[in-house]
KEDORO-785641 format. One record per residue: z, y, x of N, C-alpha, C, O in turn. Coordinates in pm, whole numbers, plus 50000, padded with zeros to 5 digits. Each point is the difference from the previous one (the first is absolute). Layout:
# KEDORO-785641
ZYXZYXZYXZYX ...
***
This chain:
# KEDORO-785641
786884612317919499865009750121499755013949967499235003449910 501425004850164499855014749978498905005150065499734996850116 499535011849812498745006550052500435011250081500965007149971 498244994450145500075010450087498825010249982498954997749940 501415014050123498825009249998499284999250134500524997750109 498125004749861499024998750122500285013750081500325010649945 499524987650193500425011150098499015011849974498824998549968 501715011750047499295014550013499375002849864499005007350002 501354988949896499365004349868500055014049972498995005849960 502225000950059500015013949976499245007950116499375010249973 500704985550140499355006450115498545001349993499385010250030 500034977149923498564999949962499595009749891498965006450010 501804994749892499535010149898500235015950057499235009349977 501884991350094500235014450065498885003550090499485011149987 500074979850113499015003350089498705001549934499205008650035 500594983049872498685002049919499935014349941499045007550020 502064995949906499995013849944499935010650094499445010649972 501114987250141500005010650109498595000450051499515011050026 499764977649990498505001050049499245007149898499185008650032 501074988249841499245007149901500305016250002499075008049993 502094995550016500275014950013499445006950120499675011949996 500214980250117499475006050131498664998250007499485003550105 499674991149791498475000250027499335013450005498895000750052 501645008949904499305012650002500175007050146499295009650029 501654985350059500355003650118498844993450107500484993750094 498295007049900498964997050079500134983050010499724994050104 500675000249795499984984650000501344994850092500014989050056 501005019549949501104995950079500804988249935500674992250067 499195007249796500764991149934499544984750012500554990649943 498245008350149499514986950031501174991550063500054987849981 500865018750093500934992750083501034994049900500094987750001 500665018849918501034995149920499324989449899500574989249984 498295013449953499364992649901499634985050064500214989649938 499205011050197499604989150058501194991450043499844987950011 501255017550011501284992350036500514995049874500454988549997 499535018249904500464995549854499134987949958500504990849935 498145009350102499274990649941500054985950083499854988949950 500385013750179500314988050082501334993849973500124987850005 500875019949968501354995849968499914991049855500574989249982 498615017749924499884990749882499244988050014500334990049936 498675009950142499424987750037500834988750062499974988149968 500875018350136501044989250051500954995449885500214987949987 500365021249926500934995049901499304991049899500654991049947 498005011050023499364989649917499824987650053500034990249927 499745008850215500154987750057501294993450004500014987750004 501085018849995501214993849989500344994549868500714990149982 498675017849918500124995449854499204988549980500464990749933 498445008750114499154988349988500724986450041499884989549937 500835012150168500694987450060501024994749901500184987849991 500485020849937501144994949915499985009649871501005007049990 498234994249928500105007849880501215000649919500335010349942 500374978050051501054999049913501285007950061500895003949924 499164998250209501115006250043500075014649999500975006150047 497895000349895500025014150011499715005549868499344993549919 501145018950056499885004749858499255014549997499715004949891 500015001350223499365013549996498634999850045499615009050074 499504980549885498604998750045499115010249936498885002450044 501755004849829499145008849936500115013650074499095008249999 502144993550068500295012450082498984999150115499315009950023 500554979550045499254999350115498585002849956499315007750068 500184986549820498635000949955499695013849971498955004850041 501945002649886499845013849968499895007750126499045007450016 501984991350085499775007150125498854997450072499545009050069 499874979149927498764996450064498925007649936499155004850074 500774997149799498915006749923500065014250041498965005750033 502335001249968500115013250022499505002650155499235009250027 501264982450064499665000850130498424999850017499475008150076 499734982349850498684997550015499355013949960499235006250073 501144997449811499395013349941500265011450097499035007250026 502134995350031500365009350102499064998750117499445009850050 500404977249994499214998450128498505003049972499335005350089 500114991849794498555002949965499875015149991499005005550047 501945001349895500065014049991499745007450134499095008150019 501954987550080500115004950123498554996950081499435008550068 500134979649915498774996850077498805009649955499175004250081 500824998949789499025008549933500175014450048499025007350010 502284997050021500395013650054499484999850139499285009350037 501054979950054499525001150135498595000549996499505008550074 499684984149853498645001049997499415014249950498905004350035 501875001549891499645014349942500035009250129499045006750039 502204992750020500155008150119499054998050110499565009850060 500084978249973499034997050095498635006449963499345005950086 500224993049784498745005649946500165016450012499045007350022 502234997349961499955014349993499865005950143499375010350025 501314982050067499835004550131498654996650060499515007750083 499924982549883498604996450061498795009249944498955001850063 501335003649817499065008249953500255014750022499305008349941 501594995150136500355013150024500805007649887500115012350004 500384980849906500775005849896501055009250037500275010149934 500394986150183501185008850031499575014650040500685009749967 498144991450106499595013450051499565006749869500235012149999 499184982849890499735006049880501095004649931499945011249950 501194981050037501195005749949500715010150084500685008649945 499224991050170500635010350077499145014549998500515011250001 498214986049996499145012949976500415005649876500275012049994 499814980049896500295006149858501345006650004500185010749942 500784983450125501265006050016500115013250070500725008949953 498494993050168499925012050067499275009949919500375011750003 498604984649924499255009349919501055006449890500125012149981 500484979649961501095003149893501115009750062500505008749929 499834989850187500885008350072499415014350037500625010549985 498204988650062499255012050014499905008749873500285012050000 499314981349895499925008249868501505005149955500165011049949 500674981850071501385005049972500325014050091500395010449947 499414988250182500245011150074499055011049966500435011550011 498394986849952499065010449978500435006549874499725011949988 500924982149917500275004149860501325009050025500375007849911 500184991350182501305008950025499655011950053500865008450027 
***
């Protein structure tokens, strides 16, 4: 019997990497990484039903790991942004920026 490929193997890896790359944008990468993680879980269930029929289980496992790491990083980034906003860090950054701009204008 010829072995098939599990569905969405490449898409899981692509979405996991995209989620990892987008983690610095205020945790926006949580969306693609969560989608990739759930797609990998679904593919693993399909593989568990008939493991002899599929040959790319390693690709799914790799994609799941990448998606999980990206998901964790994004959740940490969201928690960081919540902390910064809750402690008034945004105002401090804005004040420092305005002070630097005033110093530049005064130096000219």
